[in-house]
N, C-alpha and C positions, 0 to 999 in steps of 0.2 A: 353567731348572731341570734339564732332562734332561742338559745338558752337565755340570753340577755333580755329578749322580748318577754319571755315567760316570767323572769324575775321581776321585771318592771311592772307587768300586768298583775302579778301576784300582790305586789305592794299596793296596787290601786284598788284591790278588792275584786269581787266576782265580775261586776260589770264596769266598775270604775267610772270615771268621767266620760269615757268614750262610748258607753252604751253598747249597741249592737256591733259597732265597729271594733270595740275592745274584745267582744266575744269572737268575732271573725279573726282578729289578729292572733288571739290565743290558739284558735283552731289551726290557723296557717302555720304558726310556729311549731305546733305538735306534728302537723303534716310534714313539715320540712325535716323533722327529726325521725320520720318514719313511724310515728306513733299514731297510726291511723284510727284505731278504735277510740283513743282518747280525744283525738282531733274531732271526730264525729260528734261527740257529746257537746262540745263547744259550738261547732258549726251548726248543729241542729238548733241550739238556742238562738244563734244569730239569725238563722232562717226564719224562726218564729217571730223574732223581733223586727226583722226587715225582709219580708217575703219577696220583695221585688229586687233584692240585691243579687245580681247575676253571679258575682264573684263567689258568693257563699255557695250557691248551687253548683258551680263548677268545681269548687274545692271539695264539696261533699261527694260529687261524682267521682273525682279522683280517688278519694279515700275508699269509697264503696267498691270501686273496681279493684283496688289493691287488697281488700280483705275478701275478695271472691264473691261479692254481691253485685253482679252485673245488673240484675233486675232493679236494684235500688239505684245504681249509677244511672241507668236509663231514665228512671223516674226523676232523679235529680236534674238531669239535663232537659227533660221535658218541662220541668218547672222553670228552668232558666230560659228556655225557648218561649214560654208563655210570657215571661217578663220582658224579653228582648228578642223578638222573632227575626230581626235582621242582623244579628251578631254571627258572623261566619264561624268563629271559634266554637260556638255552641253546636252548630250543625256539624262541624268537623268532628268534634269529640263524640257527639251522638252517633255519627256514622261509625266511628271506631268501636264504640260499645255494642252497637247493633250488629256489626260484623262479627265480633267475638261471640255474640249471643246466637249467631246463626240466622239472623233476620236480614238476608241478603238484599231484598228489594227495598226495605226501608233504609238500610245502610247506604245503598247507592243513591237513593233519593236525597238523603241528607248531605251526602258528599257532593252531589250535584248542586245542591243549594249553596253550600259553603263556597264552592268554586265559582258559581255564578255571582255571588256577592263580592268575592275577592279571589280573582284567578291565581294569586300567589299560593293559595292552599294546594293547588295541583302539585307544586314542587315538593310538598311535604310527604306525599303519598308513597313515593318510592321507598323511603326508609322507614315507613310506619308499619311495624310488625302486626299491629291490630288488624290490618287489612289482609293478612295472609290467608284467612279462610275464604275470602272472596276474590283474591287476586287473579285467578284464572278465569273468572266469569267474563264472557264477551262484553256485556254491558259495562262492567267495571273497567275493562281494558280500553274500551272506546272512550269512556268518560275521562280517563286519566292519561290518554295518549297525548303527547306533545306535538303540536303542529309545527312543521319546519317550513 
């Protein structure tokens, strides 16, 4: 499906009739194909055209993480948070990236925020390898413990 999306968008031109959404779709198709560097070029244009689009910032964070640029992934998620501060997925992903970056306190704070907005996020933590660097921390363990 990503290949067909790219073909359709190529026929429509650089932005085509979809504008920033077309740029985002092209970036998402490339991201789905694992072509993260290429995806970032299109996603960056989409972010410039629609700076309040949280989906663009999340996709950029995903790509930056996968090319080894946690610093930029964290910046992307901070942009997303500025646009939509009550979206738990943003806080959860930001917690993941901060954990990997060794910023335990901020990671736990954002994970706590995600869980307070939507307690279902607590169930995701056990299988999330991004939290391995902080998994043994007592504050993390308390936050993620399931009450019986």
